[in-house]
C-alpha positions as CSV (number, residue, x, y, z in Angstrom):
1,M,116.5,108.9,125.3
2,L,120.2,107.7,124.9
3,A,120.9,109.1,128.7
4,Q,117.5,106.9,129.8
5,L,118.9,103.7,127.8
6,A,122.5,103.8,129.8
7,L,121.1,104.3,132.7
8,R,119.2,101.0,132.1
9,G,122.6,99.4,131.3
10,F,122.8,99.3,127.2
11,V,125.1,100.5,125.0
12,A,123.1,103.1,122.3
13,N,124.1,105.1,119.3
14,M,122.2,107.5,116.9
15,T,122.5,106.1,113.8
16,L,122.2,109.9,112.3
17,G,119.7,109.4,109.5
18,N,121.8,107.0,107.8
19,T,120.0,104.0,108.6
20,K,115.9,104.6,107.3
21,G,113.2,103.8,109.7
22,I,115.9,103.5,112.4
23,D,117.0,106.6,114.7
24,I,118.7,104.4,117.7
25,L,120.8,101.4,117.6
26,V,121.0,99.4,121.1
27,A,123.1,96.9,122.7
28,N,122.5,94.8,125.5
29,P,125.7,93.9,127.0
30,D,124.9,91.2,128.6
31,T,123.3,89.5,126.1
32,G,125.0,90.7,123.2
33,R,121.5,91.1,121.4
34,M,120.7,94.4,118.9
35,R,117.6,96.3,118.9
36,K,116.4,98.9,117.2
37,I,114.7,101.9,118.1
38,E,112.5,104.6,116.2
39,V,112.0,107.5,118.0
40,K,108.7,109.8,117.8
41,T,107.8,112.7,119.4
42,T,105.0,115.4,120.4
43,T,104.5,118.3,122.3
44,K,100.9,117.7,122.6
45,S,99.3,117.5,125.9
46,A,96.9,114.9,124.3
47,L,99.8,112.5,124.1
48,T,99.4,111.8,120.5
49,W,101.7,110.9,117.6
50,V,101.2,111.3,114.1
51,M,102.6,108.1,112.0
52,Q,102.0,106.5,108.7
53,E,100.3,103.7,107.4
54,K,103.6,101.5,106.7
55,H,104.0,101.6,110.5
56,E,101.1,99.0,110.3
57,R,103.0,96.7,108.7
58,L,105.9,96.7,111.2
59,N,106.2,93.4,113.1
60,D,110.0,93.1,114.2
61,P,110.5,91.5,117.5
62,D,113.8,93.7,117.8
63,L,111.8,97.1,116.7
64,F,110.6,99.2,119.3
65,F,108.8,103.0,119.4
66,C,110.0,105.1,121.8
67,F,107.4,108.0,122.1
68,V,108.8,111.1,123.9
69,A,106.2,113.5,125.1
70,I,107.8,117.2,125.7
71,T,106.2,118.9,128.5
72,K,105.1,122.5,128.9
73,D,107.9,123.1,131.5
74,N,110.8,121.5,129.1
75,G,110.2,117.8,130.8
76,F,110.4,114.6,128.9
77,R,108.0,111.4,129.1
78,F,109.5,108.4,127.7
79,F,107.5,105.3,126.1
80,V,109.0,102.2,124.7
81,V,106.4,100.0,122.7
82,P,106.9,96.8,120.8
83,S,106.5,97.6,116.9
84,A,104.1,94.3,116.6
85,D,102.0,96.3,119.7
86,V,102.1,99.9,117.7
87,A,101.1,97.9,114.1
88,S,98.0,96.3,116.1
89,Y,96.9,99.2,117.6
90,L,97.3,101.3,114.4
91,R,95.7,98.8,112.4
92,R,92.4,98.6,114.8
93,A,92.0,102.4,115.3
94,H,92.4,102.8,111.5
95,K,89.9,100.3,110.9
96,Q,87.4,102.0,113.6
97,W,88.0,105.1,112.1
98,A,87.6,104.5,108.5
99,D,84.3,102.0,109.5
100,E,82.6,105.3,111.2
101,K,82.2,107.1,107.8
102,P,82.7,105.1,104.3
103,S,84.2,107.8,102.8
104,R,87.3,107.9,105.1
105,K,88.3,104.3,103.4
106,R,90.8,105.9,101.0
107,A,91.1,109.3,102.8
108,T,94.8,109.4,104.0
109,T,98.3,107.2,104.7
110,M,98.3,108.9,108.2
111,R,97.5,107.0,111.2
112,I,97.2,108.5,115.1
113,F,98.8,106.5,118.1
114,L,98.0,107.3,121.6
115,F,98.0,105.6,125.0
116,A,94.6,104.9,127.2
117,H,94.5,106.8,130.3
118,P,92.8,105.2,133.2
119,G,89.3,105.3,133.6
120,K,88.7,106.3,130.0
121,E,86.8,104.7,127.4
122,Y,87.9,103.9,123.9
123,A,86.2,102.6,120.8
124,V,89.1,100.1,120.0
125,A,91.2,98.2,122.4
126,T,94.2,100.7,123.4
127,P,97.8,100.1,124.8
128,A,97.5,101.4,128.6
129,I,99.9,104.5,129.1
130,E,100.9,102.6,132.6
131,K,102.2,99.3,130.9
132,Y,104.9,101.5,128.6
133,E,105.8,104.5,130.4
134,D,109.9,104.6,131.7
135,N,109.9,100.9,130.8
136,G,113.2,100.4,128.8
137,E,113.7,97.0,130.4
138,I,111.3,95.7,127.9
139,M,113.9,95.6,125.4
140,K,116.5,93.4,128.0
141,N,114.0,90.3,127.0
């Protein structure tokens, strides 16, 4: 991820676990604006990431999630998503999941984040994969 950011003109540094909930600090040298990135990884071909209830409440315009998928051939796919988009999806998806069975209302604090693939239907509005893949430029705004 650091190399991808450097290729896009950002200055990025890992926090090495010293900053809770932030894995990478990113500066845009053109604007001086600082951004924060929380990295989530998966090896699942379904491109799903396990998250927590706390992520439903994150709405920081300077916080982004970088979802990384490690492919079977040891390649990588990167998806950069604003925290508000992640939070909104997690709230909607969890509500829909819980509403399917009333016994689920308090069953778990875990959440699942995923992307919509073209041509597939989803029970709730789901972030489109093509909007977020390889889009580190989204942090320049």
